[in-house]
N, CA, C and O atoms as CSV, one atom per row, in Angstrom:
chain,resi,resn,atom,element,x,y,z
A,1,UNK,N,N,104.188,131.452,140.874
A,1,UNK,CA,C,103.210,131.926,139.895
A,1,UNK,C,C,103.906,132.089,138.547
A,1,UNK,O,O,104.926,132.771,138.445
A,2,UNK,N,N,103.362,131.473,137.542
A,2,UNK,CA,C,103.896,131.605,136.189
A,2,UNK,C,C,102.910,132.416,135.368
A,2,UNK,O,O,101.701,132.186,135.413
A,3,UNK,N,N,103.449,133.371,134.617
A,3,UNK,CA,C,102.625,134.190,133.724
A,3,UNK,C,C,103.224,134.130,132.330
A,3,UNK,O,O,104.428,134.315,132.153
A,4,UNK,N,N,102.377,133.870,131.343
A,4,UNK,CA,C,102.849,133.904,129.963
A,4,UNK,C,C,102.673,135.313,129.396
A,4,UNK,O,O,102.196,136.217,130.084
A,5,UNK,N,N,103.056,135.480,128.164
A,5,UNK,CA,C,103.044,136.816,127.555
A,5,UNK,C,C,101.636,137.393,127.437
A,5,UNK,O,O,101.470,138.612,127.483
A,6,UNK,N,N,100.630,136.553,127.286
A,6,UNK,CA,C,99.254,137.043,127.213
A,6,UNK,C,C,98.844,137.638,128.557
A,6,UNK,O,O,98.238,138.708,128.606
A,7,UNK,N,N,99.173,136.949,129.642
A,7,UNK,CA,C,98.855,137.459,130.980
A,7,UNK,C,C,99.666,138.718,131.304
A,7,UNK,O,O,99.161,139.627,131.963
A,8,UNK,N,N,100.917,138.773,130.847
A,8,UNK,CA,C,101.746,139.965,131.043
A,8,UNK,C,C,101.093,141.171,130.372
A,8,UNK,O,O,101.078,142.264,130.938
A,9,UNK,N,N,100.551,140.974,129.166
A,9,UNK,CA,C,99.923,142.072,128.432
A,9,UNK,C,C,98.625,142.545,129.086
A,9,UNK,O,O,98.136,143.629,128.771
A,10,UNK,N,N,98.064,141.745,129.990
A,10,UNK,CA,C,96.889,142.186,130.744
A,10,UNK,C,C,97.282,143.147,131.862
A,10,UNK,O,O,96.433,143.858,132.400
A,11,UNK,N,N,98.564,143.169,132.210
A,11,UNK,CA,C,99.044,143.987,133.328
A,11,UNK,C,C,99.742,145.257,132.858
A,11,UNK,O,O,99.454,146.344,133.360
A,12,UNK,N,N,100.657,145.132,131.902
A,12,UNK,CA,C,101.382,146.317,131.426
A,12,UNK,C,C,100.958,146.638,129.991
A,12,UNK,O,O,100.548,145.744,129.251
A,13,UNK,N,N,101.055,147.912,129.598
A,13,UNK,CA,C,100.536,148.318,128.293
A,13,UNK,C,C,101.477,148.061,127.111
A,13,UNK,O,O,101.071,148.253,125.965
A,14,UNK,N,N,102.703,147.639,127.350
A,14,UNK,CA,C,103.694,147.489,126.288
A,14,UNK,C,C,103.301,146.387,125.304
A,14,UNK,O,O,102.725,145.368,125.684
A,15,UNK,N,N,103.621,146.616,124.049
A,15,UNK,CA,C,103.346,145.663,122.978
A,15,UNK,C,C,104.558,145.598,122.047
A,15,UNK,O,O,105.465,146.425,122.131
A,16,UNK,N,N,104.557,144.601,121.161
A,16,UNK,CA,C,105.626,144.489,120.173
A,16,UNK,C,C,105.759,145.818,119.426
A,16,UNK,O,O,104.745,146.400,119.042
A,17,UNK,N,N,106.961,146.304,119.214
A,17,UNK,CA,C,108.258,145.681,119.497
A,17,UNK,C,C,108.859,146.094,120.844
A,17,UNK,O,O,110.054,145.903,121.071
A,18,UNK,N,N,108.050,146.653,121.730
A,18,UNK,CA,C,108.607,147.182,122.973
A,18,UNK,C,C,108.189,146.410,124.216
A,18,UNK,O,O,108.434,146.872,125.330
A,19,UNK,N,N,107.570,145.254,124.056
A,19,UNK,CA,C,107.300,144.382,125.196
A,19,UNK,C,C,108.551,143.529,125.392
A,19,UNK,O,O,108.890,142.707,124.541
A,20,UNK,N,N,109.230,143.728,126.515
A,20,UNK,CA,C,110.553,143.135,126.711
A,20,UNK,C,C,110.593,142.075,127.812
A,20,UNK,O,O,111.660,141.764,128.342
A,21,UNK,N,N,109.439,141.527,128.152
A,21,UNK,CA,C,109.355,140.423,129.109
A,21,UNK,C,C,108.498,139.340,128.453
A,21,UNK,O,O,107.350,139.587,128.084
A,22,UNK,N,N,109.061,138.146,128.311
A,22,UNK,CA,C,108.342,137.039,127.663
A,22,UNK,C,C,107.567,136.168,128.645
A,22,UNK,O,O,106.516,135.625,128.302
A,23,UNK,N,N,108.080,136.034,129.859
A,23,UNK,CA,C,107.450,135.134,130.827
A,23,UNK,C,C,107.888,135.528,132.234
A,23,UNK,O,O,109.009,135.988,132.453
A,24,UNK,N,N,106.975,135.335,133.175
A,24,UNK,CA,C,107.275,135.486,134.596
A,24,UNK,C,C,107.264,134.086,135.189
A,24,UNK,O,O,106.301,133.342,135.003
A,25,UNK,N,N,108.322,133.720,135.899
A,25,UNK,CA,C,108.414,132.370,136.449
A,25,UNK,C,C,108.176,132.324,137.955
A,25,UNK,O,O,107.901,131.255,138.500
A,26,UNK,N,N,108.278,133.468,138.637
A,26,UNK,CA,C,108.067,133.474,140.079
A,26,UNK,C,C,107.758,134.885,140.555
A,26,UNK,O,O,108.399,135.849,140.136
A,27,UNK,N,N,106.763,134.997,141.441
A,27,UNK,CA,C,106.428,136.267,142.081
A,27,UNK,C,C,106.157,136.007,143.557
A,27,UNK,O,O,105.377,135.123,143.912
A,28,UNK,N,N,106.808,136.784,144.404
A,28,UNK,CA,C,106.473,136.828,145.821
A,28,UNK,C,C,106.028,138.262,146.066
A,28,UNK,O,O,106.850,139.179,146.075
A,29,UNK,N,N,104.723,138.457,146.266
A,29,UNK,CA,C,104.164,139.796,146.398
A,29,UNK,C,C,104.939,140.625,147.413
A,29,UNK,O,O,105.300,140.153,148.491
A,30,UNK,N,N,105.185,141.889,147.028
A,30,UNK,CA,C,105.896,142.864,147.863
A,30,UNK,C,C,107.355,142.500,148.124
A,30,UNK,O,O,108.007,143.117,148.966
A,31,UNK,N,N,107.873,141.497,147.405
A,31,UNK,CA,C,109.255,141.088,147.644
A,31,UNK,C,C,110.074,140.917,146.369
A,31,UNK,O,O,110.994,141.693,146.113
A,32,UNK,N,N,109.739,139.893,145.559
A,32,UNK,CA,C,110.600,139.555,144.424
A,32,UNK,C,C,109.804,139.090,143.207
A,32,UNK,O,O,108.644,138.690,143.306
A,33,UNK,N,N,110.465,139.158,142.070
A,33,UNK,CA,C,109.921,138.636,140.812
A,33,UNK,C,C,111.091,138.105,139.996
A,33,UNK,O,O,112.179,138.681,139.998
A,34,UNK,N,N,110.853,137.010,139.306
A,34,UNK,CA,C,111.814,136.486,138.342
A,34,UNK,C,C,111.075,136.302,137.024
A,34,UNK,O,O,109.992,135.719,136.979
A,35,UNK,N,N,111.668,136.801,135.969
A,35,UNK,CA,C,111.093,136.662,134.640
A,35,UNK,C,C,112.208,136.655,133.608
A,35,UNK,O,O,113.381,136.816,133.944
A,36,UNK,N,N,111.831,136.466,132.349
A,36,UNK,CA,C,112.872,136.465,131.339
A,36,UNK,C,C,112.402,136.958,129.987
A,36,UNK,O,O,111.209,137.070,129.704
A,37,UNK,N,N,113.400,137.248,129.166
A,37,UNK,CA,C,113.205,137.598,127.761
A,37,UNK,C,C,114.180,136.751,126.953
A,37,UNK,O,O,115.366,136.673,127.273
A,38,UNK,N,N,113.670,136.125,125.912
A,38,UNK,CA,C,114.539,135.421,124.974
A,38,UNK,C,C,115.018,136.414,123.931
A,38,UNK,O,O,114.212,137.003,123.212
A,39,UNK,N,N,116.312,136.601,123.848
A,39,UNK,CA,C,116.893,137.566,122.916
A,39,UNK,C,C,117.130,136.858,121.586
A,39,UNK,O,O,117.857,135.867,121.521
A,40,UNK,N,N,116.507,137.378,120.522
A,40,UNK,CA,C,116.566,136.740,119.203
A,40,UNK,C,C,117.222,137.652,118.172
A,40,UNK,O,O,117.028,138.867,118.206
A,41,UNK,N,N,117.977,137.090,117.279
A,41,UNK,CA,C,118.619,137.858,116.200
A,41,UNK,C,C,117.586,138.530,115.304
A,41,UNK,O,O,117.914,139.487,114.603
A,42,UNK,N,N,116.352,138.051,115.312
A,42,UNK,CA,C,115.325,138.631,114.450
A,42,UNK,C,C,114.781,139.964,114.976
A,42,UNK,O,O,113.960,140.594,114.310
A,43,UNK,N,N,115.225,140.404,116.161
A,43,UNK,CA,C,114.758,141.684,116.697
A,43,UNK,C,C,115.338,142.838,115.894
A,43,UNK,O,O,116.513,142.832,115.527
A,44,UNK,N,N,114.494,143.824,115.630
A,44,UNK,CA,C,114.887,144.961,114.798
A,44,UNK,C,C,116.107,145.714,115.326
A,44,UNK,O,O,116.877,146.266,114.540
A,45,UNK,N,N,116.288,145.741,116.620
A,45,UNK,CA,C,117.382,146.514,117.209
A,45,UNK,C,C,118.748,146.055,116.694
A,45,UNK,O,O,119.692,146.844,116.669
A,46,UNK,N,N,118.861,144.800,116.286
A,46,UNK,CA,C,120.147,144.284,115.831
A,46,UNK,C,C,120.525,144.760,114.427
A,46,UNK,O,O,121.658,144.555,113.992
A,47,UNK,N,N,119.593,145.392,113.716
A,47,UNK,CA,C,119.933,145.956,112.405
A,47,UNK,C,C,120.962,147.070,112.550
A,47,UNK,O,O,121.773,147.295,111.651
A,48,UNK,N,N,120.926,147.767,113.684
A,48,UNK,CA,C,121.851,148.889,113.849
A,48,UNK,C,C,122.731,148.794,115.076
A,48,UNK,O,O,123.522,149.704,115.321
A,49,UNK,N,N,122.629,147.727,115.861
A,49,UNK,CA,C,123.381,147.650,117.128
A,49,UNK,C,C,123.985,146.278,117.283
A,49,UNK,O,O,123.389,145.494,118.021
A,50,UNK,N,N,124.981,145.926,116.743
A,50,UNK,CA,C,125.806,146.548,115.717
A,50,UNK,C,C,125.910,145.568,114.568
A,50,UNK,O,O,126.103,144.376,114.806
A,51,UNK,N,N,125.787,146.027,113.318
A,51,UNK,CA,C,125.881,145.107,112.184
A,51,UNK,C,C,127.200,144.313,112.215
A,51,UNK,O,O,128.281,144.889,112.340
A,52,UNK,N,N,127.088,143.001,112.102
A,52,UNK,CA,C,128.268,142.146,112.123
A,52,UNK,C,C,128.758,141.799,113.522
A,52,UNK,O,O,129.588,140.904,113.682
A,53,UNK,N,N,128.254,142.495,114.536
A,53,UNK,CA,C,128.640,142.237,115.933
A,53,UNK,C,C,127.451,142.577,116.832
A,53,UNK,O,O,127.503,143.542,117.595
A,54,UNK,N,N,126.367,141.774,116.740
A,54,UNK,CA,C,125.126,142.127,117.427
A,54,UNK,C,C,125.238,142.065,118.955
A,54,UNK,O,O,125.606,141.042,119.533
A,55,UNK,N,N,124.907,143.199,119.588
A,55,UNK,CA,C,124.885,143.325,121.049
A,55,UNK,C,C,123.529,143.923,121.422
A,55,UNK,O,O,123.110,144.931,120.854
A,56,UNK,N,N,122.851,143.297,122.376
A,56,UNK,CA,C,121.563,143.808,122.861
A,56,UNK,C,C,121.827,145.073,123.674
A,56,UNK,O,O,122.614,145.037,124.620
A,57,UNK,N,N,121.184,146.193,123.326
A,57,UNK,CA,C,121.495,147.471,123.982
A,57,UNK,C,C,121.170,147.483,125.478
A,57,UNK,O,O,120.148,146.958,125.918
A,58,UNK,N,N,122.069,148.096,126.239
A,58,UNK,CA,C,121.872,148.222,127.679
A,58,UNK,C,C,120.578,148.913,128.044
A,58,UNK,O,O,119.926,148.544,129.021
A,59,UNK,N,N,120.203,149.910,127.270
A,59,UNK,CA,C,118.959,150.624,127.563
A,59,UNK,C,C,117.747,149.701,127.447
A,59,UNK,O,O,116.755,149.892,128.151
A,60,UNK,N,N,117.819,148.711,126.572
A,60,UNK,CA,C,116.730,147.738,126.446
A,60,UNK,C,C,116.708,146.792,127.658
A,60,UNK,O,O,115.638,146.375,128.101
A,61,UNK,N,N,117.874,146.463,128.181
A,61,UNK,CA,C,117.941,145.641,129.390
A,61,UNK,C,C,117.293,146.395,130.554
A,61,UNK,O,O,116.503,145.824,131.306
A,62,UNK,N,N,117.631,147.689,130.698
A,62,UNK,CA,C,117.045,148.503,131.763
A,62,UNK,C,C,115.530,148.622,131.604
A,62,UNK,O,O,114.795,148.547,132.589
A,63,UNK,N,N,115.066,148.806,130.382
A,63,UNK,CA,C,113.619,148.895,130.144
A,63,UNK,C,C,112.936,147.571,130.490
A,63,UNK,O,O,111.841,147.566,131.054
A,64,UNK,N,N,113.573,146.457,130.158
A,64,UNK,CA,C,113.018,145.157,130.527
A,64,UNK,C,C,112.922,144.998,132.036
A,64,UNK,O,O,111.933,144.470,132.545
A,65,UNK,N,N,113.952,145.455,132.759
A,65,UNK,CA,C,113.904,145.441,134.224
A,65,UNK,C,C,112.739,146.290,134.722
A,65,UNK,O,O,112.016,145.882,135.631
A,66,UNK,N,N,112.556,147.470,134.130
A,66,UNK,CA,C,111.473,148.363,134.541
A,66,UNK,C,C,110.111,147.723,134.289
A,66,UNK,O,O,109.215,147.827,135.128
A,67,UNK,N,N,109.945,147.063,133.146
A,67,UNK,CA,C,108.681,146.394,132.861
A,67,UNK,C,C,108.435,145.266,133.862
A,67,UNK,O,O,107.317,145.106,134.353
A,68,UNK,N,N,109.467,144.488,134.165
A,68,UNK,CA,C,109.327,143.426,135.158
A,68,UNK,C,C,108.995,144.017,136.528
A,68,UNK,O,O,108.185,143.459,137.269
A,69,UNK,N,N,109.617,145.140,136.861
A,69,UNK,CA,C,109.309,145.820,138.122
A,69,UNK,C,C,107.871,146.303,138.181
A,69,UNK,O,O,107.231,146.232,139.230
A,70,UNK,N,N,107.365,146.791,137.067
A,70,UNK,CA,C,105.964,147.212,137.002
A,70,UNK,C,C,105.023,146.045,137.235
A,70,UNK,O,O,103.995,146.193,137.896
A,71,UNK,N,N,105.370,144.885,136.694
A,71,UNK,CA,C,104.554,143.686,136.909
A,71,UNK,C,C,104.561,143.315,138.388
A,71,UNK,O,O,103.520,142.978,138.952
A,72,UNK,N,N,105.738,143.377,139.018
A,72,UNK,CA,C,105.825,143.077,140.450
A,72,UNK,C,C,104.956,144.036,141.260
A,72,UNK,O,O,104.232,143.607,142.158
A,73,UNK,N,N,105.022,145.329,140.949
A,73,UNK,CA,C,104.213,146.316,141.675
A,73,UNK,C,C,102.722,146.025,141.514
A,73,UNK,O,O,101.981,146.001,142.496
A,74,UNK,N,N,102.287,145.805,140.278
A,74,UNK,CA,C,100.866,145.514,140.045
A,74,UNK,C,C,100.426,144.229,140.740
A,74,UNK,O,O,99.344,144.181,141.324
A,75,UNK,N,N,101.257,143.187,140.681
A,75,UNK,CA,C,100.899,141.922,141.310
A,75,UNK,C,C,100.871,142.032,142.836
A,75,UNK,O,O,100.195,141.248,143.503
A,76,UNK,N,N,101.596,142.995,143.384
A,76,UNK,CA,C,101.665,143.172,144.830
A,76,UNK,C,C,100.491,143.960,145.389
A,76,UNK,O,O,100.194,143.867,146.580
A,77,UNK,N,N,99.832,144.722,144.556
A,77,UNK,CA,C,98.722,145.546,145.012
A,77,UNK,C,C,97.418,144.766,144.887
A,77,UNK,O,O,97.221,144.022,143.926
A,78,UNK,N,N,96.546,144.937,145.845
A,78,UNK,CA,C,95.264,144.235,145.813
A,78,UNK,C,C,94.278,145.005,144.937
A,78,UNK,O,O,93.459,145.781,145.430
A,79,UNK,N,N,94.376,144.773,143.620
A,79,UNK,CA,C,93.489,145.427,142.664
A,79,UNK,C,C,92.835,144.367,141.796
A,79,UNK,O,O,93.423,143.323,141.515
A,80,UNK,N,N,91.621,144.648,141.380
A,80,UNK,CA,C,90.977,143.791,140.396
A,80,UNK,C,C,91.589,144.102,139.031
A,80,UNK,O,O,92.281,145.107,138.873
A,81,UNK,N,N,91.335,143.243,138.052
A,81,UNK,CA,C,91.820,143.512,136.693
A,81,UNK,C,C,91.239,144.811,136.162
A,81,UNK,O,O,91.915,145.544,135.440
A,82,UNK,N,N,90.000,145.101,136.512
A,82,UNK,CA,C,89.346,146.334,136.061
A,82,UNK,C,C,90.027,147.560,136.660
A,82,UNK,O,O,90.244,148.552,135.965
A,83,UNK,N,N,90.365,147.497,137.948
A,83,UNK,CA,C,91.072,148.604,138.606
A,83,UNK,C,C,92.464,148.780,138.014
A,83,UNK,O,O,92.898,149.901,137.750
A,84,UNK,N,N,93.159,147.664,137.808
A,84,UNK,CA,C,94.505,147.718,137.244
A,84,UNK,C,C,94.505,148.290,135.829
A,84,UNK,O,O,95.459,148.958,135.431
A,85,UNK,N,N,93.443,148.034,135.070
A,85,UNK,CA,C,93.347,148.547,133.700
A,85,UNK,C,C,93.273,150.069,133.654
A,85,UNK,O,O,93.532,150.673,132.612
A,86,UNK,N,N,92.925,150.685,134.767
A,86,UNK,CA,C,92.824,152.149,134.837
A,86,UNK,C,C,94.106,152.794,135.349
A,86,UNK,O,O,94.157,154.009,135.538
A,87,UNK,N,N,95.147,151.985,135.573
A,87,UNK,CA,C,96.415,152.463,136.111
A,87,UNK,C,C,97.541,152.228,135.116
A,87,UNK,O,O,97.423,151.411,134.203
A,88,UNK,N,N,98.631,152.956,135.310
A,88,UNK,CA,C,99.830,152.770,134.503
A,88,UNK,C,C,101.036,153.023,135.405
A,88,UNK,O,O,100.953,153.799,136.357
A,89,UNK,N,N,102.146,152.374,135.105
A,89,UNK,CA,C,103.383,152.574,135.856
A,89,UNK,C,C,104.255,153.561,135.097
A,89,UNK,O,O,104.537,153.369,133.914
A,90,UNK,N,N,104.681,154.620,135.783
A,90,UNK,CA,C,105.624,155.582,135.216
A,90,UNK,C,C,106.993,155.342,135.832
A,90,UNK,O,O,107.137,155.269,137.052
A,91,UNK,N,N,107.973,155.222,134.989
A,91,UNK,CA,C,109.358,155.055,135.359
A,91,UNK,C,C,109.865,156.420,135.796
A,91,UNK,O,O,109.781,157.370,135.016
A,92,UNK,N,N,110.384,156.557,137.004
A,92,UNK,CA,C,110.808,157.859,137.532
A,92,UNK,C,C,112.319,158.080,137.500
A,92,UNK,O,O,112.779,159.180,137.195
A,93,UNK,N,N,113.087,157.043,137.813
A,93,UNK,CA,C,114.543,157.222,137.827
A,93,UNK,C,C,115.258,155.882,137.728
A,93,UNK,O,O,114.709,154.822,138.029
A,94,UNK,N,N,116.512,155.980,137.291
A,94,UNK,CA,C,117.434,154.848,137.259
A,94,UNK,C,C,118.684,155.318,137.990
A,94,UNK,O,O,119.226,156.379,137.683
A,95,UNK,N,N,119.136,154.540,138.944
A,95,UNK,CA,C,120.372,154.861,139.661
A,95,UNK,C,C,121.271,153.635,139.693
A,95,UNK,O,O,120.810,152.496,139.617
A,96,UNK,N,N,122.560,153.899,139.807
A,96,UNK,CA,C,123.565,152.840,139.982
A,96,UNK,C,C,123.517,151.783,138.888
A,96,UNK,O,O,123.759,150.605,139.150
A,97,UNK,N,N,123.207,152.197,137.668
A,97,UNK,CA,C,123.161,151.245,136.546
A,97,UNK,C,C,124.567,150.819,136.167
A,97,UNK,O,O,125.473,151.642,136.033
A,98,UNK,N,N,124.728,149.519,135.998
A,98,UNK,CA,C,126.015,148.969,135.579
A,98,UNK,C,C,125.766,147.887,134.540
A,98,UNK,O,O,124.774,147.160,134.600
A,99,UNK,N,N,126.669,147.798,133.603
A,99,UNK,CA,C,126.630,146.766,132.575
A,99,UNK,C,C,127.920,145.967,132.691
A,99,UNK,O,O,129.014,146.516,132.560
A,100,UNK,N,N,127.786,144.670,132.936
A,100,UNK,CA,C,128.942,143.859,133.288
A,100,UNK,C,C,129.402,142.925,132.171
A,100,UNK,O,O,130.560,142.507,132.150
A,101,UNK,N,N,128.508,142.597,131.248
A,101,UNK,CA,C,128.858,141.698,130.144
A,101,UNK,C,C,127.854,141.913,129.018
A,101,UNK,O,O,126.698,142.246,129.276
A,102,UNK,N,N,128.286,141.724,127.769
A,102,UNK,CA,C,127.347,141.898,126.656
A,102,UNK,C,C,126.297,140.788,126.602
A,102,UNK,O,O,126.545,139.644,126.983
A,103,UNK,N,N,125.118,141.172,126.117
A,103,UNK,CA,C,124.024,140.223,125.878
A,103,UNK,C,C,123.903,140.074,124.367
A,103,UNK,O,O,123.856,141.065,123.638
A,104,UNK,N,N,123.854,138.830,123.903
A,104,UNK,CA,C,123.896,138.555,122.473
A,104,UNK,C,C,122.672,137.759,122.040
A,104,UNK,O,O,121.993,137.155,122.870
A,105,UNK,N,N,122.390,137.759,120.737
A,105,UNK,CA,C,121.289,136.931,120.231
A,105,UNK,C,C,121.479,135.473,120.664
A,105,UNK,O,O,122.586,134.934,120.630
A,106,UNK,N,N,120.372,134.857,121.068
A,106,UNK,CA,C,120.411,133.482,121.554
A,106,UNK,C,C,120.449,133.386,123.069
A,106,UNK,O,O,120.229,132.313,123.630
A,107,UNK,N,N,120.729,134.509,123.739
A,107,UNK,CA,C,120.774,134.507,125.198
A,107,UNK,C,C,119.366,134.541,125.787
A,107,UNK,O,O,118.447,135.122,125.209
A,108,UNK,N,N,119.220,133.913,126.936
A,108,UNK,CA,C,118.003,134.023,127.738
A,108,UNK,C,C,118.339,135.019,128.849
A,108,UNK,O,O,119.120,134.721,129.753
A,109,UNK,N,N,117.744,136.188,128.766
A,109,UNK,CA,C,118.003,137.289,129.692
A,109,UNK,C,C,117.028,137.163,130.854
A,109,UNK,O,O,115.827,137.377,130.688
A,110,UNK,N,N,117.544,136.815,132.033
A,110,UNK,CA,C,116.685,136.630,133.199
A,110,UNK,C,C,116.703,137.891,134.061
A,110,UNK,O,O,117.764,138.385,134.441
A,111,UNK,N,N,115.508,138.400,134.360
A,111,UNK,CA,C,115.359,139.553,135.239
A,111,UNK,C,C,115.038,139.075,136.643
A,111,UNK,O,O,114.142,138.253,136.835
A,112,UNK,N,N,115.764,139.588,137.623
A,112,UNK,CA,C,115.487,139.328,139.037
A,112,UNK,C,C,115.254,140.676,139.702
A,112,UNK,O,O,116.168,141.492,139.825
A,113,UNK,N,N,114.037,140.891,140.120
A,113,UNK,CA,C,113.624,142.180,140.673
A,113,UNK,C,C,113.274,141.998,142.143
A,113,UNK,O,O,112.609,141.030,142.512
A,114,UNK,N,N,113.720,142.929,142.979
A,114,UNK,CA,C,113.359,142.880,144.397
A,114,UNK,C,C,112.960,144.269,144.866
A,114,UNK,O,O,113.461,145.277,144.366
A,115,UNK,N,N,112.060,144.309,145.827
A,115,UNK,CA,C,111.581,145.572,146.382
A,115,UNK,C,C,112.593,146.071,147.400
A,115,UNK,O,O,112.944,145.362,148.343
A,116,UNK,N,N,113.056,147.300,147.200
A,116,UNK,CA,C,113.894,147.968,148.201
A,116,UNK,C,C,112.983,148.617,149.227
A,116,UNK,O,O,113.150,148.435,150.433
A,117,UNK,N,N,112.008,149.382,148.726
A,117,UNK,CA,C,110.977,149.937,149.608
A,117,UNK,C,C,109.797,150.387,148.763
A,117,UNK,O,O,109.913,150.632,147.562
A,118,UNK,N,N,108.666,150.486,149.430
A,118,UNK,CA,C,107.431,150.907,148.769
A,118,UNK,C,C,106.654,151.768,149.738
A,118,UNK,O,O,106.464,151.412,150.901
A,119,UNK,N,N,106.204,152.914,149.237
A,119,UNK,CA,C,105.376,153.801,150.053
A,119,UNK,C,C,104.292,154.376,149.150
A,119,UNK,O,O,104.575,155.128,148.218
A,120,UNK,N,N,103.059,154.013,149.437
A,120,UNK,CA,C,101.949,154.468,148.610
A,120,UNK,C,C,102.117,153.979,147.188
A,120,UNK,O,O,102.265,152.782,146.941
A,121,UNK,N,N,102.095,154.917,146.253
A,121,UNK,CA,C,102.201,154.576,144.830
A,121,UNK,C,C,103.647,154.507,144.338
A,121,UNK,O,O,103.885,154.181,143.174
A,122,UNK,N,N,104.618,154.809,145.209
A,122,UNK,CA,C,106.031,154.856,144.817
A,122,UNK,C,C,106.721,153.541,145.171
A,122,UNK,O,O,106.606,153.040,146.290
A,123,UNK,N,N,107.429,153.003,144.207
A,123,UNK,CA,C,108.167,151.751,144.373
A,123,UNK,C,C,109.639,151.970,144.069
A,123,UNK,O,O,109.975,152.504,143.013
A,124,UNK,N,N,110.523,151.567,144.976
A,124,UNK,CA,C,111.968,151.531,144.737
A,124,UNK,C,C,112.356,150.066,144.597
A,124,UNK,O,O,112.073,149.252,145.476
A,125,UNK,N,N,113.003,149.740,143.491
A,125,UNK,CA,C,113.293,148.351,143.148
A,125,UNK,C,C,114.760,148.157,142.808
A,125,UNK,O,O,115.416,149.064,142.295
A,126,UNK,N,N,115.257,146.990,143.091
A,126,UNK,CA,C,116.581,146.601,142.625
A,126,UNK,C,C,116.369,145.636,141.472
A,126,UNK,O,O,115.665,144.635,141.602
A,127,UNK,N,N,116.983,145.950,140.354
A,127,UNK,CA,C,116.898,145.083,139.190
A,127,UNK,C,C,118.246,144.472,138.885
A,127,UNK,O,O,119.271,145.154,138.898
A,128,UNK,N,N,118.236,143.192,138.614
A,128,UNK,CA,C,119.431,142.492,138.183
A,128,UNK,C,C,119.077,141.675,136.951
A,128,UNK,O,O,117.986,141.113,136.855
A,129,UNK,N,N,120.010,141.615,136.013
A,129,UNK,CA,C,119.806,140.825,134.801
A,129,UNK,C,C,120.943,139.811,134.690
A,129,UNK,O,O,122.113,140.133,134.899
A,130,UNK,N,N,120.567,138.584,134.356
A,130,UNK,CA,C,121.527,137.486,134.280
A,130,UNK,C,C,121.397,136.751,132.952
A,130,UNK,O,O,120.315,136.680,132.369
A,131,UNK,N,N,122.500,136.215,132.492
A,131,UNK,CA,C,122.531,135.248,131.387
A,131,UNK,C,C,123.334,134.063,131.905
A,131,UNK,O,O,124.492,134.218,132.292
A,132,UNK,N,N,122.733,132.894,131.913
A,132,UNK,CA,C,123.385,131.678,132.417
A,132,UNK,C,C,123.938,131.883,133.830
A,132,UNK,O,O,125.064,131.482,134.124
A,133,UNK,N,N,123.144,132.507,134.699
A,133,UNK,CA,C,123.509,132.775,136.099
A,133,UNK,C,C,124.705,133.715,136.262
A,133,UNK,O,O,125.276,133.805,137.349
A,134,UNK,N,N,125.082,134.407,135.201
A,134,UNK,CA,C,126.134,135.427,135.286
A,134,UNK,C,C,125.459,136.791,135.194
A,134,UNK,O,O,124.722,137.056,134.245
A,135,UNK,N,N,125.710,137.666,136.186
A,135,UNK,CA,C,125.093,138.983,136.158
A,135,UNK,C,C,125.656,139.798,134.993
A,135,UNK,O,O,126.870,139.945,134.845
A,136,UNK,N,N,124.741,140.326,134.166
A,136,UNK,CA,C,125.153,141.146,133.025
A,136,UNK,C,C,124.814,142.620,133.236
A,136,UNK,O,O,125.392,143.493,132.589
A,137,UNK,N,N,123.867,142.896,134.149
A,137,UNK,CA,C,123.483,144.286,134.408
A,137,UNK,C,C,122.771,144.365,135.748
A,137,UNK,O,O,122.199,143.387,136.229
A,138,UNK,N,N,122.821,145.573,136.349
A,138,UNK,CA,C,122.107,145.839,137.591
A,138,UNK,C,C,121.777,147.322,137.660
A,138,UNK,O,O,122.443,148.150,137.038
A,139,UNK,N,N,120.736,147.646,138.428
A,139,UNK,CA,C,120.332,149.041,138.595
A,139,UNK,C,C,119.310,149.146,139.718
A,139,UNK,O,O,118.680,148.161,140.104
A,140,UNK,N,N,119.161,150.359,140.231
A,140,UNK,CA,C,118.064,150.674,141.139
A,140,UNK,C,C,117.056,151.496,140.354
A,140,UNK,O,O,117.419,152.451,139.667
A,141,UNK,N,N,115.791,151.121,140.459
A,141,UNK,CA,C,114.735,151.737,139.670
A,141,UNK,C,C,113.685,152.328,140.600
A,141,UNK,O,O,113.387,151.766,141.654
A,142,UNK,N,N,113.134,153.456,140.204
A,142,UNK,CA,C,112.022,154.036,140.958
A,142,UNK,C,C,110.869,154.214,139.992
A,142,UNK,O,O,111.047,154.688,138.870
A,143,UNK,N,N,109.665,153.823,140.448
A,143,UNK,CA,C,108.479,153.904,139.598
A,143,UNK,C,C,107.298,154.356,140.438
A,143,UNK,O,O,107.300,154.243,141.664
A,144,UNK,N,N,106.288,154.871,139.744
A,144,UNK,CA,C,105.078,155.321,140.409
A,144,UNK,C,C,103.877,154.793,139.637
A,144,UNK,O,O,103.844,154.859,138.408
A,145,UNK,N,N,102.900,154.273,140.356
A,145,UNK,CA,C,101.661,153.817,139.741
A,145,UNK,C,C,100.648,154.954,139.827
A,145,UNK,O,O,100.353,155.459,140.910
A,146,UNK,N,N,100.122,155.348,138.669
A,146,UNK,CA,C,99.202,156.487,138.600
A,146,UNK,C,C,97.969,156.117,137.785
A,146,UNK,O,O,97.955,155.104,137.085
A,147,UNK,N,N,96.926,156.958,137.886
A,147,UNK,CA,C,95.758,156.788,137.037
A,147,UNK,C,C,96.115,157.142,135.617
A,147,UNK,O,O,96.925,158.038,135.381
A,148,UNK,N,N,95.506,156.435,134.650
A,148,UNK,CA,C,95.726,156.743,133.225
A,148,UNK,C,C,95.140,158.086,132.880
A,148,UNK,O,O,95.224,158.519,131.731
């Protein structure tokens, strides 16, 4: 299943400049998701992180993983678009976060998300981020889907 940014915006509430997933390239409901973000020098975050040595902030990588995880959770639940529009994903925790290599302008940041476990509205996910098949970050994420 491929989803473009317009379809992504139908699922999660994030918008520019905080929508951090550009495309979803694969979803296996209740199991895995692969998506990506194209990191561009024109992003505002590079004005201060760091001038003359632009590095994409780790916290933005984690947020992108969380957004991709939210898409996986929504796609895994049997809801209509109308039902999904009345829900939102709340990020509950981040554990075991690691940053292994810097992400720079021009990189294609690929998110690989997998379900660790799911019970009711609570989702435990493993997030991994890659650039050119090299892992740059990983974390365990917990989220909850709630009514708006």
